[in-house]
SERO-4910 file (N, C-alpha, C, O; in steps of 0.05 Angstrom, whole numbers):
BEGIN
 pado doro    nc1    nc2    nc3   cac1   cac2   cac3    cc1    cc2    cc3    oc1    oc2    oc3
  Met    A     14    -23     -1     -3     -3     -3     18     27     -2     14     47    -16
  Gln    A     39     23     16     56     49     17     70     57     -9     73     80    -16
  Val    A     80     33    -24     90     36    -52     69     50    -71     75     69    -86
  Phe    A     46     40    -67     26     53    -85     25     84    -78     31    101    -95
  Ile    A     18     90    -53     19    118    -46     41    136    -56     38    157    -67
  Ile    A     65    124    -50     90    136    -61     89    141    -91     93    164   -100
  Lys    A     83    122   -105     84    128   -137     62    144   -145     68    160   -163
  Val    A     36    145   -134     19    166   -140     29    197   -131     22    217   -143
  Ile    A     44    196   -109     54    225   -101     76    230   -121     79    253   -127
  Met    A     90    212   -131    113    217   -147    102    223   -172    114    240   -186
  Lys    A     82    214   -182     71    216   -209     58    246   -206     63    263   -224
  Asp    A     44    253   -186     34    282   -184     59    301   -186     58    319   -203
  Phe    A     76    299   -174     98    314   -167    113    321   -193    118    344   -199
  Ile    A    119    298   -210    131    300   -237    109    311   -259    115    321   -280
  Lys    A     86    308   -252     68    323   -272     64    353   -267     60    369   -285
  Asn    A     65    360   -241     66    388   -231     92    400   -242     92    421   -255
  Lys    A    113    388   -239    138    398   -243    139    404   -274    149    426   -282
  Leu    A    129    385   -292    132    389   -322    112    411   -331    118    427   -348
  Arg    A     85    411   -316     69    433   -320     83    461   -317     81    478   -334
  Glu    A     95    463   -293    111    488   -286    133    496   -307    136    520   -313
  Ser    A    147    477   -319    170    480   -336    157    490   -364    167    508   -377
  Leu    A    133    477   -371    123    489   -394    107    514   -397     99    524   -418
  Glu    A    102    525   -370     86    552   -369    103    576   -380    125    582   -370
  Val    A     92    589   -400    112    614   -406    100    637   -391     76    640   -384
  Glu    A    120    652   -386    113    679   -364    101    699   -386    111    705   -408
  Lys    A     78    709   -376     60    725   -392     80    755   -389     89    765   -368
  Ile    A     83    764   -411     97    791   -411     81    815   -416     63    815   -433
  Asp    A     88    838   -399     74    860   -399     94    878   -418    115    888   -409
  Thr    A     86    880   -446    103    889   -465    111    921   -467    128    931   -483
  Ser    A     92    935   -445    100    964   -437    129    965   -424    143    985   -424
  Lys    A    136    941   -413    160    940   -394    183    934   -412    206    936   -404
  Ile    A    179    926   -438    205    919   -455    222    946   -463    210    964   -475
  Arg    A    248    947   -458    263    961   -468    281    952   -491    294    931   -489
  Ile    A    281    966   -512    302    958   -532    325    975   -536    322    999   -540
  Lys    A    349    965   -534    373    977   -535    384    972   -562    382    949   -572
  Ser    A    397    991   -576    412    983   -605    438    997   -601    442   1018   -589
  Gln    A    456    980   -614    485    987   -611    498    974   -635    490    952   -644
  Phe    A    520    988   -644    539    975   -662    560    958   -652    577    970   -638
  Thr    A    564    933   -655    585    913   -643    599    896   -667    587    878   -677
  Asn    A    621    902   -674    638    883   -689    627    888   -721    630    871   -738
  Gly    A    617    910   -725    601    915   -752    577    909   -757    567    911   -779
  Leu    A    565    900   -734    537    892   -737    519    912   -723    530    926   -705
  Leu    A    496    916   -728    474    930   -712    459    909   -696    445    892   -707
  Val    A    462    912   -669    446    897   -652    425    909   -637    430    930   -625
  Phe    A    405    898   -636    380    903   -621    377    884   -597    374    860   -599
  Leu    A    377    897   -572    376    879   -548    349    884   -531    346    905   -519
  Pro    A    331    866   -531    306    874   -522    312    862   -489    327    843   -483
  Val    A    298    879   -471    306    874   -440    278    880   -427    265    901   -432
  Tyr    A    271    861   -411    247    860   -396    254    859   -365    265    840   -355
  Glu    A    246    880   -350    253    884   -323    279    875   -316    283    858   -298
  Gly    A    300    887   -333    327    880   -327    340    859   -338    365    858   -337
  Asn    A    324    838   -349    335    818   -359    332    816   -391    312    821   -403
  Arg    A    355    808   -401    359    809   -430    343    785   -442    345    763   -432
  Met    A    328    791   -462    308    776   -473    320    756   -497    310    735   -503
  Gly    A    342    767   -510    354    757   -532    370    777   -543    380    796   -530
  Ser    A    375    770   -572    391    795   -588    383    787   -620    380    764   -628
  Phe    A    380    807   -634    375    810   -658    395    826   -674    395    851   -673
  Arg    A    414    809   -692    440    825   -701    433    825   -732    423    807   -745
  Leu    A    441    850   -739    437    853   -771    466    860   -782    482    870   -766
  Glu    A    472    855   -806    492    859   -820    488    879   -843    466    877   -855
  Pro    A    506    898   -850    503    914   -875    500    897   -899    515    878   -904
  Phe    A    479    906   -915    474    890   -939    468    917   -962    448    931   -961
  Asn    A    484    918   -977    480    938   -996    478    964   -982    497    971   -968
  Asp    A    458    978   -984    452   1002   -974    428    999   -947    416   1018   -937
  Asp    A    425    971   -941    406    969   -920    419    948   -902    444    947   -899
  Tyr    A    401    931   -888    407    915   -869    396    883   -877    377    880   -892
  Lys    A    411    863   -866    405    836   -867    405    822   -843    421    828   -825
  Ile    A    388    804   -840    392    789   -810    416    774   -810    421    758   -828
  Phe    A    432    778   -790    455    760   -788    452    739   -765    465    718   -766
  Gly    A    437    743   -749    427    724   -726    407    734   -710    408    758   -706
  Thr    A    386    719   -698    369    724   -680    366    701   -658    369    677   -662
  Val    A    361    714   -631    362    697   -610    339    705   -591    343    725   -577
  Leu    A    317    692   -588    297    698   -568    294    675   -547    283    653   -552
  Tyr    A    305    683   -520    306    661   -504    278    646   -499    257    658   -500
  Asp    A    280    619   -494    255    603   -491    230    615   -477    207    614   -486
  Lys    A    238    627   -454    216    633   -434    196    658   -445    175    666   -435
  Tyr    A    211    668   -469    194    691   -483    186    685   -507    182    704   -523
  Lys    A    184    659   -515    174    648   -540    146    644   -537    134    639   -516
  Gly    A    135    647   -562    105    638   -564     85    659   -556     62    655   -552
  Gln    A     96    683   -555     78    705   -547     77    725   -569     63    745   -565
  Gly    A     89    723   -592     91    745   -613    111    761   -609    113    781   -624
  Leu    A    129    759   -589    150    776   -584    174    780   -606    187    801   -610
  Gly    A    176    756   -620    195    755   -638    190    769   -659    207    783   -669
  Lys    A    161    767   -671    147    782   -692    145    815   -685    147    833   -701
  Gly    A    142    817   -659    141    844   -653    169    857   -653    170    881   -658
  Met    A    192    843   -649    220    855   -651    223    860   -680    231    882   -687
  Tyr    A    217    840   -699    220    845   -726    205    872   -736    215    888   -752
  Lys    A    182    873   -727    166    898   -734    177    923   -721    175    944   -734
  Tyr    A    188    923   -699    204    943   -687    227    953   -703    229    976   -710
  Ile    A    245    931   -710    262    937   -725    262    947   -755    277    964   -765
  Ile    A    243    936   -767    236    948   -792    226    976   -790    233    993   -806
  Arg    A    208    984   -770    197   1013   -765    227   1029   -759    228   1052   -769
  Gln    A    246   1021   -748    268   1038   -741    286   1042   -767    295   1064   -773
  Leu    A    290   1017   -784    304   1024   -811    292   1039   -827    305   1055   -839
  Lys    A    264   1039   -830    248   1053   -848    253   1082   -843    258   1096   -862
  Lys    A    251   1092   -818    258   1117   -809    285   1129   -823    290   1153   -824
  Glu    A    302   1110   -831    329   1117   -842    327   1113   -870    348   1119   -882
  Gly    A    308   1104   -884    304   1097   -908    317   1072   -917    323   1067   -940
  Lys    A    323   1056   -895    332   1025   -903    313   1002   -899    293   1004   -885
  Lys    A    318    980   -912    300    957   -909    314    936   -897    338    939   -893
  Leu    A    300    912   -888    308    890   -873    305    869   -894    285    867   -907
  Tyr    A    328    852   -899    326    830   -915    328    805   -893    339    806   -870
  Ser    A    316    784   -904    322    758   -886    347    748   -893    360    754   -913
  Asp    A    354    732   -876    382    717   -880    381    694   -898    359    685   -904
  Asp    A    400    683   -907    401    664   -926    389    634   -916    377    619   -931
  Asn    A    392    629   -891    384    604   -879    370    611   -856    380    624   -838
  Gln    A    343    604   -857    326    608   -837    313    584   -825    306    563   -838
  Ser    A    309    588   -798    300    563   -782    268    564   -788    258    584   -799
  Ser    A    253    545   -781    222    544   -787    209    562   -773    186    569   -780
  Glu    A    220    573   -749    208    594   -735    212    622   -747    194    639   -744
  Ala    A    235    626   -761    238    650   -776    220    654   -799    208    675   -805
  Val    A    218    631   -813    204    629   -835    170    636   -830    155    647   -846
  Asn    A    165    625   -805    136    632   -795    134    659   -789    114    671   -796
  Val    A    151    673   -778    153    703   -769    151    713   -797    132    728   -802
  Trp    A    168    708   -818    168    724   -844    144    722   -859    135    741   -872
  Asn    A    132    698   -857    108    692   -872     84    710   -857     68    723   -871
  Ser    A     82    711   -834     66    731   -818     70    760   -823     51    777   -825
  Leu    A     94    765   -826     99    797   -834     88    800   -861     75    821   -867
  Val    A     92    782   -878     79    784   -908     49    789   -906     38    808   -917
  Lys    A     36    766   -888      5    773   -889     -1    800   -877    -22    811   -884
  Asp    A     16    811   -857     10    840   -845     14    862   -866      5    884   -863
  Gly    A     28    855   -887     38    878   -904     60    895   -901     63    917   -911
  Val    A     79    877   -882    101    892   -874    127    883   -888    149    894   -885
  Ala    A    122    863   -903    146    848   -920    131    834   -945    107    832   -950
  Thr    A    152    827   -958    144    814   -986    168    792   -988    190    792   -975
  Thr    A    158    772  -1009    177    749  -1013    194    761  -1037    186    780  -1051
  Thr    A    219    748  -1040    239    754  -1058    249    728  -1072    239    707  -1067
  Asp    A    265    730  -1087    274    703  -1102    292    687  -1078    292    663  -1077
  Asn    A    307    702  -1057    322    691  -1040    314    690  -1013    329    680   -996
  Gly    A    287    703  -1007    274    702   -984    253    721   -979    232    718   -991
  Tyr    A    259    744   -959    240    761   -954    253    792   -951    276    796   -943
  Val    A    238    808   -956    247    836   -952    226    856   -939    202    854   -946
  Ser    A    232    874   -922    209    893   -911    202    910   -930    219    915   -948
  Ile    A    178    921   -931    173    943   -950    160    969   -937    155    988   -952
***
């Protein structure tokens, strides 16, 4: 009987721990601050939430515009549209300077989904080699 009770308790404990690890922290987007800087020839955008870096979005000069060099959004911030929001923010910032954003040559499935969503929103279009902001 004791073994059965211990198994039930352990099963519930493991189930709760898994549930906790899968829960995504809901973000108050009004508290996100975005820093931009040039580092090693790249234009880098760093989103920060309550003092914690959320990832980085690195762009390389491309002709007279910019091209994605690499992006990272930490797992706890994924699944809330924040990556897409960052792309839109970057596109707006570049547009103020008369510049466009091009996708990188090799994209993850997540990046393709973001770009396809940007196309649907009328913020980007497809090219022979990927995508570009409009």
